[in-house]
C-alpha positions, 0 to 999 in steps of 0.5 A: 358252655353248660359246665363252664357256666355252671363252674363259674356259678358255683365258684363265684356264687356269692356274687351271682347269688345276689341276682337270684330275683332276676331269674323269673324276668330271664325266664319269661324272656327266654320263653318270649323269645321261643314263642315269637319263633314259632307259629301257633296256626302250624302247631298240631297235637297228637296222641303222643303228646297226650300220653306224655303229658299224662306220664309228666302229670300223674308220673310225678304225683305217683312218684311223690306218693311213692316217696313221701313216707321215705322222705318228704324233701326226696319226694318233692325232688322226684316230683319236680323232676318229672313235673318240669315243662320241656326245656325250650332248647329241646327243639334245637336238640331235636333238630340236631337229632333229626327228629320232628321239631314241630311236633315237639314244639307243639308238646313244649307249648302243651307241657308248660300250659299244663304245668302253669295249671298243675303247679299251683295246685300240687304246690299248695297241697305238698308245697313248704309253706303248708300254714297257708290255706289252700285257696290263699296259696293256690291263687298266690302261686297260680298268679305268679305261675301263669304270668310266668309261663303264659304270659310270654306266649299271649305278649308273642301273639299280640305282638305278631298281631299288631307289629309283625316286623318286631317279631321278625327283628326278635327272630333275627336275634334269637341268639339273645336267648341263649345269652339269657339262658347263660345268665340264668344258669350261672345265677341258678347254679350259684343259688343252689351252691350257696343254699347247700354251703348254708345248711349243715352237713347232716343231709350229705346222704339225702343230697346224694340220694336226691342227685341219684333220683334225678339220674334214674328220673332222667334216664327213665323219662328219656326211655319212656319218651322214646318208647312211646314215640316209636309207636307214633313214629316220633322217636326222637321228639317223643324222648326229648319232650319227655326227657329234657326239662326246663331245669332253670325254671324247676330250680326256681319253683323248688327254691320258691314253693318247696323245700330249697334242698330239693333244688338239688334234683333239677340242679343234678338233672342238668348234668345227666340230661346233657350227658345223654344228649352228648351221647345221642349227639355223638351217635348221630354224627357217628352214623353220618 
């Protein structure tokens, strides 16, 4: 479904690109369906989660500072590849890999909460709209990101308290989240392709470099996550938590607050992380 959806979005980008304004609403709904399916009371955080979040935050900052003297757009691409929160679908993949889904659910929540706090701060300093003051930029970004990432959680908690039967109904129809993901993936793919075609071709080598950077970032994050998780007997959750990113959110954040050319990084990251996940699932099925 992933390559099919991306192909459709790329081929018919003039059509799907018109609906890019729907992306934040689709992300909100996908997160809402995910949070309705989890019990906040059962969430338990561990030291592994602390190490993973430190890599996610300080790793993204360090990579930006390392690459900014080479090229600012390349640095922004590295920043978003590491800062992007864990994908909600990572819990499903973790279960298929026989990993600890409860642990990954906890980290997914922590990862999204951290990005909601850090993204406004980092984008206000290193974003594309530098002519706006830091305070104005921070407040504007914080308002939108907080609503997008934390709004679904608060709404799910409130709905669970005042209308539990509605939450049960949403859980039974969780497949809707998949269809929302398909639509969102087609739209963000179309938006990225549309942007590339609108640009001149003087950035060809930079675009290739960004795609390669996304590959390196993906492999390294899966590797480091597994190594850290191995120390806590939570190897699968560690790898998926750090390596599998919410790329749809990352593309939207990049188009909105960074140089849109850097969105090639999360666009390419979709391919790399799904290749890695496919390889992992193939190994698991081969061992069974």
